[in-house]
Kinemage of the C-alpha trace (Angstrom):
@kinemage 1
@onewidth
@group {chain A} dominant
@subgroup {mainchain}
@vectorlist {calphas} color= white
{ca met a 1} P 73.965 86.957 76.316
{ca ala a 2} L 75.209 89.068 73.266
{ca gln a 3} L 78.956 89.228 72.413
{ca glu a 4} L 80.919 91.986 70.613
{ca asn a 5} L 83.726 90.215 68.715
{ca ile a 6} L 86.913 91.556 67.323
{ca thr a 7} L 88.826 89.119 65.265
{ca ile a 8} L 92.248 89.856 64.459
{ca gly a 9} L 93.646 88.059 61.460
{ca ala a 10} L 96.251 87.927 58.733
{ca ala a 11} L 93.644 89.230 55.986
{ca asn a 12} L 92.753 92.260 58.048
{ca ala a 13} L 96.723 93.333 58.721
{ca gly a 14} L 97.304 94.582 55.382
{ca gly a 15} L 93.916 96.052 54.599
{ca gly a 16} L 94.827 99.458 55.281
{ca asp a 17} L 92.722 99.238 58.793
{ca ser a 18} L 94.998 101.043 61.263
{ca leu a 19} L 93.649 98.964 63.925
{ca phe a 20} L 94.252 95.908 62.374
{ca ala a 21} L 97.817 97.306 61.179
{ca ala a 22} L 98.849 97.832 65.098
{ca phe a 23} L 98.103 94.553 66.064
{ca thr a 24} L 99.992 92.814 63.374
{ca lys a 25} L 102.469 91.518 65.841
{ca val a 26} L 100.073 90.642 68.478
{ca gln a 27} L 97.781 88.556 66.149
{ca ala a 28} L 100.295 85.666 66.232
{ca asn a 29} L 99.549 85.189 69.775
{ca phe a 30} L 96.291 86.550 70.701
{ca thr a 31} L 93.757 85.551 68.109
{ca glu a 32} L 90.328 86.762 69.641
{ca leu a 33} L 89.066 89.021 72.235
{ca tyr a 34} L 85.370 89.569 73.143
{ca thr a 35} L 83.231 91.338 75.787
{ca asp a 36} L 79.894 90.817 77.251
{ca asp a 37} L 77.088 93.452 77.382
{ca ala a 38} L 78.607 94.864 80.907
{ca gly a 39} L 81.995 95.362 78.656
{ca asp a 40} L 83.861 93.064 80.916
{ca val a 41} L 86.475 90.624 79.335
{ca gly a 42} L 84.738 87.306 78.535
{ca ser a 43} L 87.525 85.455 77.154
{ca ile a 44} L 90.942 85.803 75.192
{ca val a 45} L 91.946 82.945 72.946
{ca ala a 46} L 95.782 82.892 73.279
{ca gly a 47} L 98.619 81.370 71.432
{ca thr a 48} L 100.773 78.489 72.781
{ca gly a 49} L 102.074 78.825 76.254
{ca ile a 50} L 99.382 81.808 77.058
{ca ser a 51} L 96.378 81.265 79.035
{ca val a 52} L 93.886 83.726 80.840
{ca asn a 53} L 91.199 82.986 83.332
{ca ala a 54} L 87.980 84.721 82.049
{ca ala a 55} L 86.887 85.125 85.510
{ca thr a 56} L 89.834 86.881 87.255
{ca gly a 57} L 91.920 88.212 84.060
{ca asp a 58} L 94.871 86.393 85.319
{ca val a 59} L 97.578 86.100 82.295
{ca thr a 60} L 99.566 82.785 82.736
{ca val a 61} L 102.696 81.997 80.568
{ca thr a 62} L 103.827 78.528 80.471
{ca asn a 63} L 106.257 78.705 77.294
{ca ser a 64} L 109.767 79.358 78.865
{ca ser a 65} L 111.167 80.011 75.423
{ca pro a 66} L 109.848 83.685 74.689
{ca asn a 67} L 110.937 86.670 76.837
{ca ala a 68} L 108.365 89.378 77.967
{ca thr a 69} L 109.491 92.694 78.242
{ca his a 70} L 107.359 95.506 79.649
{ca thr a 71} L 108.742 99.066 80.073
{ca gly a 72} L 106.004 100.716 81.855
{ca asp a 73} L 104.762 100.558 85.581
{ca val a 74} L 102.692 97.637 86.573
{ca thr a 75} L 99.739 98.598 88.459
{ca gly a 76} L 96.315 97.069 89.865
{ca ser a 77} L 95.113 95.468 93.066
{ca gly a 78} L 96.620 91.914 92.415
{ca ala a 79} L 100.249 91.157 92.995
{ca leu a 80} L 103.237 90.744 90.428
{ca thr a 81} L 104.580 87.249 91.120
{ca ile a 82} L 108.189 86.807 90.170
{ca ala a 83} L 109.717 83.274 90.014
{ca thr a 84} L 112.142 82.943 93.077
{ca asp a 85} L 115.006 82.020 90.709
{ca ala a 86} L 114.248 84.733 88.229
{ca val a 87} L 116.136 87.598 89.737
{ca val a 88} L 119.578 87.220 89.224
{ca thr a 89} L 122.586 89.485 89.697
{ca ala a 90} L 122.765 90.510 86.113
{ca lys a 91} L 119.156 91.647 86.210
{ca ile a 92} L 119.981 94.432 88.396
{ca leu a 93} L 121.545 97.382 87.263
{ca asn a 94} L 124.891 98.645 88.655
{ca asp a 95} L 124.967 100.934 91.653
{ca asn a 96} L 120.976 100.417 92.052
{ca val a 97} L 121.035 98.482 95.403
{ca thr a 98} L 120.790 101.167 97.804
{ca his a 99} L 121.303 101.777 101.553
{ca asp a 100} L 117.666 101.642 102.050
{ca lys a 101} L 117.353 98.579 100.293
{ca leu a 102} L 119.767 96.786 102.563
{ca glu a 103} L 118.300 94.830 105.976
{ca ala a 104} L 118.754 96.118 109.377
{ca arg a 105} L 121.866 94.257 110.238
{ca tyr a 106} L 123.911 96.424 107.731
{ca thr a 107} L 121.819 99.863 108.136
{ca ala a 108} L 120.427 100.215 111.611
{ca lys a 109} L 121.190 101.188 115.315
{ca ala a 110} L 120.099 99.958 118.618
{ca thr a 111} L 120.280 101.971 121.630
{ca ser a 112} L 120.579 100.506 125.186
{ca thr a 113} L 120.381 102.288 128.728
{ca gly a 114} L 120.419 98.931 130.440
{ca thr a 115} L 122.768 97.546 133.348
{ca gly a 116} L 124.258 94.080 133.368
{ca ser a 117} L 124.282 91.101 130.716
{ca gln a 118} L 122.524 92.166 127.528
{ca asn a 119} L 121.852 90.501 124.206
{ca leu a 120} L 122.987 92.449 121.047
{ca asp a 121} L 121.134 90.966 118.161
{ca ala a 122} L 123.176 91.460 114.843
{ca ser a 123} L 120.171 90.666 112.419
{ca thr a 124} L 118.653 93.855 113.794
{ca ala a 125} L 121.497 96.404 113.900
{ca thr a 126} L 124.882 97.065 112.900
{ca thr a 127} L 125.761 99.800 115.680
{ca phe a 128} L 124.891 99.189 119.435
{ca leu a 129} L 124.898 102.375 121.561
{ca leu a 130} L 125.295 101.414 125.329
{ca thr a 131} L 124.923 104.560 127.474
{ca gly a 132} L 124.090 102.728 130.865
{ca asn a 133} L 125.972 101.866 133.896
{ca val a 134} L 127.066 98.290 132.239
{ca ala a 135} L 128.695 97.075 135.341
{ca thr a 136} L 129.748 93.535 135.448
{ca ala a 137} L 127.881 92.188 132.080
{ca thr a 138} L 128.580 89.544 129.324
{ca leu a 139} L 127.430 91.225 126.068
{ca thr a 140} L 126.204 88.257 123.763
{ca ile a 141} L 126.418 88.744 120.263
{ca gln a 142} L 123.655 86.934 118.394
{ca asn a 143} L 122.966 85.979 114.798
{ca met a 144} L 126.352 87.249 113.114
{ca lys a 145} L 126.855 86.367 109.386
{ca leu a 146} L 130.285 85.976 107.901
{ca gly a 147} L 131.880 89.012 106.825
{ca gln a 148} L 129.531 91.378 109.115
{ca val a 149} L 131.086 94.065 111.331
{ca ile a 150} L 129.297 95.465 114.219
{ca asp a 151} L 130.451 98.467 116.329
{ca ile a 152} L 129.534 98.536 120.237
{ca gln a 153} L 129.993 101.701 121.543
{ca met a 154} L 130.112 102.047 125.459
{ca thr a 155} L 129.824 105.848 126.641
{ca gly a 156} L 127.885 105.319 130.051
{ca thr a 157} L 129.352 104.844 133.580
{ca leu a 158} L 131.873 102.464 133.355
{ca ser a 159} L 134.078 102.667 136.420
{ca ser a 160} L 132.809 99.230 137.488
{ca ala a 161} L 132.382 97.426 134.106
{ca ala a 162} L 133.631 94.283 133.702
{ca ile a 163} L 132.901 93.000 130.111
{ca thr a 164} L 132.783 89.470 128.670
{ca leu a 165} L 131.941 88.769 125.130
{ca ala a 166} L 129.823 85.594 124.187
{ca thr a 167} L 127.642 84.608 121.113
{ca asn a 168} L 124.888 82.245 120.462
{ca phe a 169} L 126.795 79.975 118.195
{ca ser a 170} L 126.922 76.435 119.598
{ca ser a 171} L 130.780 76.705 119.609
{ca thr a 172} L 132.973 79.766 119.217
{ca thr a 173} L 136.453 81.067 119.012
{ca ile a 174} L 136.726 84.518 120.223
{ca asn a 175} L 139.789 86.398 119.752
{ca lys a 176} L 141.082 89.461 120.492
{ca ile a 177} L 142.949 91.841 117.973
{ca gly a 178} L 145.922 94.228 119.254
{ca ala a 179} L 147.045 94.930 122.816
{ca thr a 180} L 144.405 97.701 123.742
{ca asp a 181} L 142.485 96.740 126.650
{ca phe a 182} L 139.075 97.969 127.707
{ca asp a 183} L 139.569 101.092 129.625
{ca thr a 184} L 137.120 101.836 132.485
{ca ala a 185} L 138.043 105.200 132.738
{ca glu a 186} L 137.412 106.176 129.311
{ca lys a 187} L 134.727 105.722 126.605
{ca asn a 188} L 135.086 102.527 124.581
{ca leu a 189} L 134.528 101.286 121.093
{ca ile a 190} L 134.753 97.284 120.800
{ca gln a 191} L 134.502 96.471 116.987
{ca val a 192} L 133.304 92.973 116.306
{ca val a 193} L 134.123 91.043 112.767
{ca cys a 194} L 132.750 87.154 112.036
{ca val a 195} L 135.327 85.481 110.031
{ca asp a 196} L 133.460 82.255 110.283
{ca asp a 197} L 129.642 81.627 110.608
{ca thr a 198} L 129.907 77.843 110.787
{ca asp a 199} L 127.823 77.252 113.822
{ca ala a 200} L 129.796 74.635 115.602
{ca ala a 201} L 133.225 76.332 114.508
{ca ala a 202} L 132.494 80.117 114.480
{ca ile a 203} L 135.288 82.490 114.669
{ca ile a 204} L 134.756 86.199 116.192
{ca asn a 205} L 137.485 88.721 116.114
{ca tyr a 206} L 137.294 92.055 117.831
{ca ser a 207} L 139.610 94.935 118.839
{ca val a 208} L 139.147 97.646 121.249
{ca gly a 209} L 139.527 101.383 121.134
{ca lys a 210} L 139.245 104.458 123.083
{ca ile a 211} L 136.827 106.984 122.155
{ca thr a 212} L 138.294 110.537 121.889
{ca ala a 213} L 136.959 113.600 120.168
{ca asp a 214} L 139.918 114.228 117.851
{ca thr a 215} L 139.806 115.227 114.211
{ca thr a 216} L 143.591 114.304 113.542
{ca pro a 217} L 143.960 110.659 113.043
């Protein structure tokens, strides 16, 4: 099979040929590129720490010393794989982690019209809207993380409501903050914060407030 060879060498770089002049910086690492008759890349002879799979076109950099910088978009059908320890805080521009990029535990809401005991999975939502006739119910808060806050808004028929809070930690201390009790004659908001997510020694604090339409705090 015939090959068309392009060789980039030091002798060509200063010879006035614009092609070779443009590749002056490249020639130190990539010394030869050739294609077969079909126009497919057959091989790239690379410098130290760089290898190319001629069959797939994959480029592997094994030398950790040089940094690779790419300013344009990376496109193609293959996946771009980044080492698990390569994305650090310093690599993320300030103010570039948006609300849409956060997981559901910080951005989503869950709605329930159920009656009786329910599981509230804090990994799937930050706000729980309970609009049913809850009656006697244990609300089991699952999968909370340290520092996470959830709102449980209860606006259904609450005249017979008797609420107990629980978690799925193996052992939890649940503390009530403030003197306000759940009011079965009102709409209620129960706000819960996790102050320790150690499974055998978790601490959950909560407070209760009456929901009233009012624009003057």
